[in-house]
C-alpha distance (Angstrom), angle and dihedral (degrees) to the residues before:
residue distance angle dihedral
M1 . . .
N2 3.80 . .
K3 3.78 115.1 .
T4 3.77 118.3 -145.9
T5 3.79 94.8 -154.0
T6 3.75 136.9 20.9
P7 3.81 122.1 -115.5
E8 3.82 88.5 -111.9
T9 3.80 91.7 64.1
Q10 3.78 95.1 48.6
T11 3.77 115.1 95.0
A12 3.78 118.6 -127.2
V13 3.79 95.5 -135.5
R14 3.76 130.2 19.6
H15 3.75 121.0 -158.0
L16 3.77 108.4 -133.1
E17 3.74 118.2 -169.9
S18 3.75 118.7 -153.7
V19 3.76 115.0 -102.1
D20 3.77 114.6 -109.4
T21 3.75 110.5 -112.4
I22 3.75 115.3 -127.2
A23 3.77 116.5 -144.4
V24 3.79 92.7 -126.9
D25 3.80 92.8 173.6
D26 3.82 90.7 59.3
I27 3.81 92.7 60.3
E28 3.79 111.8 95.1
D29 3.80 101.0 -169.9
P30 3.84 109.5 85.2
A31 3.81 93.4 -147.2
A32 3.81 92.6 49.3
R33 3.81 89.9 46.2
A34 3.82 91.0 53.4
I35 3.81 91.3 48.7
A36 3.82 91.6 48.7
R37 3.81 91.0 48.5
R38 3.80 92.0 49.2
T39 3.81 91.7 47.6
A40 3.80 92.7 50.3
L41 3.81 91.1 48.2
R42 3.81 92.6 49.0
D43 3.81 91.0 50.4
R44 3.81 92.8 48.4
H45 3.80 91.8 49.3
A46 3.81 92.8 48.4
Q47 3.79 91.4 49.0
S48 3.81 91.7 48.4
L49 3.80 91.1 48.4
I50 3.80 91.4 52.0
K51 3.81 91.1 49.9
L52 3.81 90.8 49.3
M53 3.80 93.0 48.6
E54 3.80 89.6 50.0
Q55 3.81 92.9 50.9
R56 3.82 96.3 41.3
R57 3.79 109.2 40.8
D58 3.82 88.8 167.9
L59 3.82 88.4 72.8
R60 3.80 90.7 66.9
G61 3.79 109.1 117.1
V62 3.81 95.7 17.3
H63 3.80 96.6 101.6
K64 3.80 120.8 22.7
L65 3.82 95.4 -152.8
A66 3.82 91.7 52.7
D67 3.80 89.7 50.1
F68 3.79 90.3 48.5
V69 3.82 93.2 51.6
D70 3.81 91.1 45.5
D71 3.82 91.1 51.0
A72 3.80 93.1 44.5
I73 3.80 93.0 52.5
R74 3.79 91.9 46.2
W75 3.81 93.5 50.5
T76 3.82 93.3 48.9
A77 3.81 94.1 49.6
C-alpha cells in the first residue's frame, strides 16, 4: 500500500468547525434550492470523511480521492 504522506506530516488534531446549515426550505427558486442542497451535502460528506480519516489512520492510502480531500482540508485549515 502506497502512503501519500508520512506520519510526521500528519497533524495530531484537526480543528473541524461545524458546517453552517442552510435553510434550504426558505429558498424559493428551485435552481437555487438545488444548489444549496448540493452544497450542504458536499460539506457534510467532506466533514464526515475528515472525521473518519482522523479516527481510522489505517485507511490512509486506500482510496486516492479520500486522501486528496483529507489533504486539501488540512492544508486550507
